[in-house]
N, C-alpha and C positions, 0 to 999 in steps of 0.2 A: 444225857440228852433230854431235852424237853420237847414234847409234842403238844401243839396247840391247834385245836379245830375251830374254825370260824366259818361264816357263810358270806357269799357275795350277794349283790343286790337282787339277782334273779333266783336265789336259793341254792346255787351251786356251792359245794364245799371247797374251802381252801384250808390247807393244813401246813403249819409251820414246824420245821425241825430245827432246833437250836442247840448248840453247844453252850452250856452255862459257863459264866454268867451271860445273860442276854436280856433285853427289855421284854416286858410283857407284851403280848400281841393282842391289842384291843381296838385297832383302827377299824372304822366302819366303811363299807363300800357305799358311797352316796350316788352312784351313777343311776341314770334312768335307762335300764336295759329292757330289751324286748323279752317276751316270755321264752323259756327254754324250748328248743326244738323237740317235736314229738314225732317227726316223720320218718325217722330211721327205721329200716326194715332189712330183713335177710331174705334172699332168694336162693333156692337150692338148684345147683347144676346137676341134672340127673346123669349126664354123660361122664363127668369127672368125679361125681360124688362129693362135691364141695359146696360150702355155703359162701355166698358173695354178699358183702355189706353195701348198703345204699344209705347215704346221708345227704339229702339235698341241701341242707343248711351249710354244708362245707363249701358250696360255691361262693358263699358270702364271706369266707374267712379272710383275715388280714393277710396281704401278700407283700412281703419284703418292705415293711414300713420304714420311713426315715428314722434315724437313730433317736431323735427327740420324740418320736411317736410310738416307740416300742411298747407293746402291751405287756411285756414280761419284766420290764424294769420296775423298780419301786414307784409308788405314787409320789409325784412331786407337785409343788404348788402350780395349779393350772393344768396339770396333766395327770388325770386319774387313769389307772391301769388295772390289770387283773389282780395285782398285788396291792391291797390298800395300805400296807405298811410303808413307812419312809425308808426302811432298810430291812433286809432279811438275810438269812444264811441259806437255807434250802426251803423252798416252798413248792407244794404240790396242790394243784387245783383241777377240778373237773373241766374238761375241754368245752369251750363255748360252742365249738362247731364239731360235734362228735360224729364218728361213724357208727357208734353204738350209744343209744341214748334212752331206751325205754326201761322203766323200772320193772316191768313184768313182761314175760315172753311166752314161748310155747307156740307150736305150729298152729296157725289160724286156719289154713285150708288151701284150696287151689282155686285159681280163677276159672271162669266158665270155659269149658273145653279142655281143661288141664288133664283130664283122664288120670288123675292121681300122680302124674309126673311133675307138675309145676307147683311145687310147694313154696309157700312163703311164710314168714314169721316175723313178729315184732322183735326188734333187736335188743333183747335184755342183755345188759352188760354195762361196761363203763370205759370211758376214755379219759385219761388224766395226763396233765402236763407236769413235768418235774423240772423246776428251775434250779440249777446247780448253784447259782450265785447271783447277787444283785449287780455284779460287774458286767456290764453289757459287752465289753470288749475281750473278756476272758475266753479261754477254751478249756475243755476238760483236762487236757494235758498240762495246764498251768494252775490247776486248782490247789495242789499241795496235798500231802497225805491226810491231814486232819479233815479237810473239806471232803475229799473223796470218801473217807470213812463215814462221814455224815450222810453223804448221798447214798452209800450202800445201806446204811441203817434205814433210810427212808424207803428204799426199794424193797428191802426185806420186810419192813412193816407193812407196806402197801400190798406186797404179795400175800402176806398172812391175812390181812383184812379183806382183800378182794376175793380171796379163795373161799371165804366164809359166806359169800353171797350165793343164794340158792341157785341162781341160773348160771353162774360162772363155771366154765369147764377148764379154762387155761388162762394163765397170766403171763404176758410177754412184756418185758422191760427193754426199751431200745432207744438209740439215739441216731438221728439222721443229721449229717453235717455237710454243708456246702450246697451252693446253688445247683451244681451239676447233679446232685441227688434229688433235687426238687424241694429243698427246704424253703419254708415261707417265713421263717423268723431267724434272724441272725443271732439273737441272744442265746447264750449257752444253755441248752435244755435238752431233756429227753422226754419220752412218752411212755405210758403204760396202757396197754389194751387188755381188758379183762373180757375174753371172748365167751359167748354162750355155746361154743362148739370147740372141738379140738382142731387146731389149724392143720391144713393138708400136709405141710412138710413134717409136722410132728407125727401125724398118722403114719407117714412113710417111715419115719425113724422107729416108731413103735413096732411096725410090722417087721422091719429089718431086725430089730433086737429080739423079737419073739422067734423069728425064723432062725437066727443065730443060736439062740438058747436051745431050740429043739434039735439042731444039728450038732452043736458042740458042747452043750451042757454048761455053758459059761456066759458071762455078760459081755455083750458086744463092745461096750464103751470101755470097760476095764481092759479088755484085750487090745483095743485100738490104742489107748494111751500107752500101754506097755510096748506094743509093736513100734510105735513112733519113737519111743525112747530108746529102744534097742537099735533101731536103724540110725537115728541121730542126725541124719543129713537135713531134715526139715525142722528140727527143733530149734526154736529161737530163744526161749527162756525156760530154764529148768531150776526149780527151787525145791525146798523140802516138801512143800505142800501143793505146788502148782506146776503144770507143764503147758507151754504154749508152742504150737507148731503150725506150719503150713501143711494143710492136709494133702495126702498123697494124690488125691484126685481133685485138687482145688479148681473151682470154676472161675474165680476172679483173678485178675492179674496179681494182686497182692491180697491174700486172704490168710487170716490167722485164727486158729481155734485155741481156746484156753480152758483147760479142765483142772478141777481139783484132783489131786492124786488119790484121794479117798472119795469115792462116788457118793453124791447126795442128790436128792431130787430137785431142790430149789434153793434160792438164796437164804431163805429163812432157816434152812436145815444145816447151814455151815457151822462147824464147830469153832471154838475160840481160836485155835492155832491157825487154820487156813484163813479164817476171817481176818485176823490181825495182820496177816502177810499180804492180803489181797490189795489194799490201796497202793502199795509200792509196786506190785506186779502190774496193776492197771496203768499207773503213771509211766512205767517203763514201756508198755505196749503202745499206749497212745502217743508217747513221745517219739517212738520209732516211726509211726505213721506220719507224724508231723514233719519228720525230716527226710522222708522218702524222696521228695521232689523239690524243685526250686520254688514251686507255688504250693499252697496248702492242699493237701489231699482230701477230696470229698470222701466221706465214708458212711457206712452203716455199721453200727455195733449193737448186737442184741443178745440178751441173756435167754438162752433156751432152757426152759424149765419143764419139768414133768407136768402133765395135766393134773388137775385137782383130784380126780377120782379114778384115774386109770394109769397103769404103767409106771407107778412110782417106785416099784422095785426093779425096773429095767432101765428106764431112761436116766440120763445123767445131766445134771446142771453143767452148762458150759457157755462161755462167751464166744460168739462168732463175729469177727470184724473183717470187713473188706472194703476196698476202694475200687471205684470204677475207672480210676486213672491208671494208665499203663506206661506213660512216659510224661515228661514235663509238658509236652504240647499235644498229648493224645489221650483220648478217653476210650474206654471199652463200651460200645453200644450193644444193647441186646437187639439183634436184628432177626432175620427170618428163622434160623435154626433155634436160637435161644427163646425168642418171644413166641414163635409159632409152635414149637414142640418141646420146649424146655430141655433141648439138647445143646449143651454148652461146648464152645470151642475156645480154647485159651491160647494166647500167644506166648505166655511166659511159663516155663517149666516150674513146678513147685520148688524144686531144689534151688533154682536160680533165684526165685522170690525169697526163699528162706535165707540164702546167702546175703542178699541185699539187705534184708531186715536185720540180720546180725551185724552187717557192716555199719549201718547207721548208728548202732550203739545205744547205750542207755542215756536217757535224758539227764543233762546236768542238774545237780541238786536232788535227784531222786535217790532215796536210800537204796543201797545194794541189797538184792534179794537172792 
């Protein structure tokens, strides 16, 4: 693999990942761009104990452009994009409309009358876009093992590099797919958020793992994967190095969690054997979601990784993937109980969802795992 770092017209970084042989990446971004936004900030919710991100520039981001105006496609004659090259394999660049954008952070203070409760901070961190392919009409499930392997190499590399930033506490790699999820770009891509805090859900996971350790003297995630394997009813994929299952208390109609059988804290820590098996496992998982319904299933897929400086001996790398679609013509909406109190009600039993995911089978052309 070759990694090439370049810069866009406004100073943002663009990074190319190529399987050799590939052309040198030398194209220049000649666009006349506005200065990079500096208004992003964090505000602390004292009731829930969580930070909220604010990025006013995101109001101006491109929303579902026409195919010929896609900013994630390669640059063509007369159509300059975020990718200056005429073709690319995998490209990562700093988001033009980020929720985190400041190069320096730290709590600044409280507004008048805040009485120490109303804290705000500049949002030190980084938001990146990961373009999986220059083919606008592709999906992750159609990439093929070699390209998925390259995407994973890019995610692992970015996890390592972003984790070295002084202000970053957690790195989250994820993909949103489908208008129903709220996607603003149809081109196949994911995102990376490098947070200057540990995300609320991860804080809950860490607290649960620590409590489990104190009560049982064992690791929560090791025992969870073992328990799901022994039960077997919710296991969808089981290989030498990976286990994918619908969780016992799944919140979404179709939800799948995928763990390496040997626990590691993040993508960069995967050993050669589980790493080499992972592309086929992912193509299997994404293929099953693609065939769940008569129409494409919207989904969110995210790699949960341990924070940079905490919980690395307790938390486990794993993929969580779910869809908000519960039937061909029905979506799961987060209404009063879910949105108001984060108390989920699900219409589909996890065992039923797992049976359906097993039923749709492995994607044609995907290597057996």
